[in-house]
Phi, psi and omega in degrees: 000132180284135182267131176257119181272131179268124180300152179290145178275139181232125173271123173262099191266115187224155167287150180308325181293340182254022183300323180297317178295320179297321179294323178296320178294318179302315181297322179291326184281344188298338181294325186230353183230177173246086185277150174223133178278124180239116182273138176283121177222038183096351180287148185279141176300331180303321179292324179292320181301325183283341189257349185228159178285324179217161180227133168252115181257112181274083182190169182299148180302321180301317178296318181297314181299313180295324179291330181282338182304130180093351181248356182266136180243298175203160188294342181277337184249338183295140176290127179299138182229134175241126176268134179232134178286155186294339178275358180059050177262324184214156178237122185244108174295118183262319181224141174074040180306311181275005183241021175129336183291319178297316179298321180294318178297319179293325177295318178294329175295315182293323185271323186238357179079013178292140177288123181276099183278073184272129186244355178298137191301314183295318180292320179297332180262008182056042180246157176292168173219159186300315182299320179292319178297315180299318179295316180297327180274356182068036184238169174243150182273120182283312182253085186299335181296346180282346190298321183298312182289324178295315181292326174295322179293322180299334179293337185247338187201168173278123180272122184292149176251120182238154175235131177251132178252139183267188003288133179211157168248124185242128174251123183239150173280173184281005173251020175242122180268136179251121182244145175225146180194171179232157179134173182276141173252121180262109176276127186239133168233147183204152174288155180299135178085010180297147181267160177298323180297320178298317180296314183293322178294319177295318180300314181296324178296318180294312182299319179297321183292334180252008176068036180241170184240159177303323183297343181274353181288130176267316185197156171259150179219141179204184182279152180302328182292349177264010187302328183259015180280104187300321182300319179292314181299315182292322179296314179296318181297322180295336179261000181070031182245156179270150172251125176260126181259120188257145180286163178298326179298317180292314181296318183285351179273354183273161176253099183274165182256345182224148178290164183218150176290346181295351178300336177294338180259008181081019181246146174295329181171183178235293186301308185290310177296330177294317178294318180294324184296333184243014181220174181271330183204161175275127171278324177210125175298171186297143174224144180261133176233094184063239182266011182239136175242132184227139169230148181242129175240164179212000000 
């Protein structure tokens, strides 16, 4: 069954004098969000926070901060808020940077040219963050308390992504994040120089053969040696999906069902072990489509 995603609702909260600016923001947001213009008439920002997924407050940051006092509980539950000045010069994520506010500020930058005043440490340093990784993988964070230490680690190094298959009992420290999720894992192998079009055509053939849809894909996976393969990167980007690049140790630890030419590179395989490494079972063992090899896991 094809999944239809409902865009997030956004309240564009403005003083009556800034209604024109608010309407301009609403029009810009319509491409990816469900915006509603909400005029301030003495109503409390707290009521708006409860009714929408995100809030754009067209007012000074100081007003927004004071209005938020008493309504904040924790970063996982608080409604993301972006403050925008009435002249539409900048967008400041005030609450929920990693939970939608940063993305909203960047969207306003792309559509209206507002400067995205993003202050979260990982984003300011152009580094990954746990919340972003979890979202890209289509997973949820089980032990949220790990996020602070994981994000601090991301500032200094690449944090490895591992998958453990059971039955097992796992004891983790508080600097280990546990993620869980559902969806298809597309294991990809490809000849050097493969195009994005070749990858997408092969993918569509595979999905059709197993009766699945593009919307069901959680993530793409391939070997680390394919990290600079433009065709794979472009194909995944066109679908809004992340590519996970796996080490030879991870790939060679899997139990594949078919032999592979990747043995020439010291690998057990690429497509099939990549799919197995991030899923519970194979939906379809590897198949070759021209210069692309695909396996599907779930």
